[in-house]
Structure formats: structure tokens, C-alpha cells
N, C-alpha and C positions, 0 to 999 in steps of 0.2 A: 739743633745741629751740634756737632761735636767740635771741640777746639782742635785746630790744626797746629797752631803756634801758641805757646805759653811763654811769656817773659815774666819771670818771677824774681822780684827783688834784685835786679841787676844793678850793680855799682861797678865803677871803674876808676882806679887811681893810677896816675902815671908818676914816675919819679922825674921831676924837673930840676933845673939848675938851682932854683931857689927853694927846693923842697917838694913835697908831694903835691900833685895837682889832681883834684877830683873832677873827672869829666862827667860821670853819671852817678846819680844818687837814688838808689832804691826804685828803679823803673819796673813797673808791673803793668801788663795788659795782656789780653788774649785776642787771637784772630780765629774766627770760625772757619770751618772747612768751606771753601768756595767763595770766601769773602774777599772784597777789595778794600784794603785799609791803607790810608796814607798817614805818614808821620811828618808833621811840620813843627817849626819852632824858630826862634831867633838865631842869628849867626852865633856859633860858639856853644850851642846848647847840647852838642854831643850826638847829633843825628847820625853822622857818618861813623862815629865810634860804635854806636848802637847797631848800625847796619853791619859792621864788620863782626861784631860779637854774635849777632843772630846768624850770620852766614858762616860762622865757624872759622873766620879768618884771624881772630884773636880771642883770647879768653877774658872773661869777666874777673874782677877782683873778688866780687861776692855775687851770689845769686845764680840762677840757672835759666837756660833757654831750652825748651822742650819742643820737639817736632813730632807730632802724633804720639806724644807721651814719652818719647825717648830723648835723652839729653843730647844736645848738639855739642860735639867735642872737637870738630874740625870740618873742613870742606867735605861735601858729600854729593853724590848724584841726586840725592833727594832735595838738594837746594840748587835751583837754577838762578844764577846771579848775573845781572845786567848792570854795568857801570855807566857813568856819564861818558867816559872815554871808551871807545868801542872795543879796544884790545883785540882787534882782529889780527890774524897772522898774515902779513903782507905777501908772503911767498906762497900762500895757499889760495886757491880759488874760493868763491862763495860756497860752492859745494864742499870743498875741503874744510873750510872753517866750520860749517854746520856739522860735518861728520866727525869732528875732532873728539868730542866726548864719547860718541858711539864707538870709535876706535879704542879709546881707553877702556871701555867696558867689554871689549872683545866681541862685539856684535858681528855676525857673519856679513860678508861683503854684499850679498844680494839683499838681505834684510836692511842693511845700513843704507843702501842706495834708495830703497823704497821709502824709508823713514825720512831721509833727507829731502826727497821729492815732495813728500807730504808736508814737511815743515816749510819748504820754500813756497809751495802753493798757499799755505796758511797765511804767510806774511806778504803775499803779493809779489814774490820774486821768482815765480816759476820759470821765467825765461832768462834768468841772470846767473844760473849756476856756474857757468864757465868764466864769468867775469872775475877780475881781481879787485881787492879793496881800493887800490889807487884810482880805479875808474868809476868808483861809486860816489854818489852824493852822501852828505851826512845822514839824511833820512834813510837811505838805502843801507848804509853801514849799520845803523841801529836796528833795522829790521833783521839783518843778518845776525846781529848779536842776540836778538830775541829768539830767532829760530834756533840758534845754537843752544841757548839756555833751555828751550822747550824740548829739544830733540831727545834728551835723555829721560823725558817724562818725569820731571821732578814733582815732589809733593808741594813745594812752595816756590813761587817765582818772586825773587827778591830784587828790587830795582832801586838804584841810588841815583836820583836826578838824571834819568836816562835821556831826557829830551832837553837838557839844559844848554846844549851847545848847538842847537839847530834854530833856524829862524822861526818866527811866530806862525807863519802860514804852514810850514812843515810840521811844527809842533801840533797844531790843531788837527792836521791829517793823521799824525801818528796817534793822537789821543783816540780818534775814532777807530783806527785800525786795532789799537791795543784793546779797546773795549770789545770789539768784534772777536778778537782772538780769545780774550777772557771768557766771553759768552760761549764760544764754541768749545773750548777746552775745559771749562769749569775749574780752572786752577785757582788756588789760593794765591793772592797777590799782596805783597807788602811793599809799598812804594814810598820812598823818601824824597821829599821835595821842599824847597824853600818858597815855592810859589803857591800861595793860598788859593788863587783862582783855579790852578791846575788841580789841587786837592779837592775842591768843591765839585769840579767837573767830573772827576773820576771815582771818588771814593764812596763806599757804603758808610764808612766811619772814618773820622779823622782824629788821630792821636796828637794832641797839642802839648808840646813840651815847654818847660820853663827855661829861662836863661841858665847858663852853666853854673854849678853842676846840674846837668839836665835831669829832670824828673817829669812825671806826667802831671800836667796841670788839669787837663780835662779830656774826655773822649766825646766827640760830637757825632751824633747820628745824623747823616744827611738823608733826609726823607724826601727825595726828589726823584721823579720818574726820569729815565733816560730815553732819548738824548737830552742833555741839559744845555740851556742857553744862558750866557752871562748877562743877557739883557732882561731876563726874568727878575721880578721883584724878589721872589723867594730865594733865587740864586744869590742875589746881592745881599740879602739878609744873612744867609749863612756865611758868606765871605766876610761881612762886617763882624759877625759874631766871633769867627776864628781870629780875625785881626785884633779884635779887642782883647781876646785871651792872650795873644802873643804880646800885646803892648803892656798888659798888667804887670 
């Protein structure tokens, strides 16, 4: 398989009140086409900074991020981004939110309508297109955000703790639905989380970062068939392995 994402020697230094603060130090890893990769690490390790650099939302001090071999220099339709906070437009319906990126791309109205319908069916919201965000549960809002990100057919779906603000039962349901969507679309997914159990449940591989300044401690291959159960001994062993790496 070919690399869809290459993170090559990425470092980031901010200017703080007491002098320069190094957030990331020589981060390097690759994500293959169609792979589901999670990034985990202790608080303050720079996961969100790395997410923003990969998404083109801010620049690295040193190093490069490549998407299909091309440098990431800013936000792009090739990058579908889902945040923990839903960032839905409250004045737009569910359909209007999902259509937003397609409007920016200039897609014709009829084609746009069909694409929105397809995405809403994909995330299980086929009957909710006329609803507004204020009437939706947290899980439904995040499904809208995922549909919006996928609507423009990005090369990479980049997710920053997208299920961190929903309850445990909803999170389990969203995990199953996300894996179904991933399997159907064959998208490359890069998923940032602080939850090791979530990473073991979802990922093909887990990038474990060191305390700040963040660098890659180890990349763990999760060789478990899906669906995965937290009650399995092998699942627990992977979880303990990743936790041990974070504690070191």
C-alpha cells in the first residue's frame, strides 16, 4: 500500500512569555492509504498542535506534512476535519450544514442535493435533514459533522477527540457507526484521542507520543479482528502495552 500521509520531522516552537516553548520535537510517521491510525499520549504532549499542523490550520517550525506526496500548506477539501466541538451553523438545517463545503466548491444544486442525501443516509440521519442543530442530541450533531467532512470526498478524514463530549453509551454506538462508515468509504482516518481504550478499539495502528515536547515513542500495530471487545484478554493486553508506553 502507498502512503497517504507522511509526517516528516515536524517540530513546533511557540514564543511564550518566559521564552520559546517547544511543543513538538521531530515527529515522524506515515499513514497508509485506507488505514485507521490513532494518536495517543499524555496531556500536554502536543496532540492537538500536531492535529492542527496536519490539517493545515497552522504551520510547523520545522519539517513537513505530505498528503499523497504533496505538501500540506493550508486547509483543503482534501482534508476532512472533525473537531470535538461540533462547529455546526445553528442557523442552517442539518442538510444545509452538510451542503456547506459543497457550496464552497461550486457543486450544482441537483448534484449537491444527491450528495447530501447520500451522506445523511451513510451516517444514519436520512430522516433528519430538515432539523436544526438545537434540536439534535450530541451524538446526532457529531454525525452531522462527520457527514459534512465526508461530503467533499476528502483524501483524509482527520478527527480530534470527536467523541469526547458524549456519554459512554453514545460513544460506543458512534464507534460502531464510524467503523461502518470507514469500511464503506475506505477513507484514510487519522484520529487523535486521550482515551487508550478508544484507540485500541478503533485503530489499525496507534502512534504513542512522549510527554512534551511531543515526539513519537512507538507505533503499535493492533492485530485484532473487528469488532473488538474490551473484555477480551488480547484487547486488555494491547491497552496495557499502550498505557505502559505513555507512563514511561
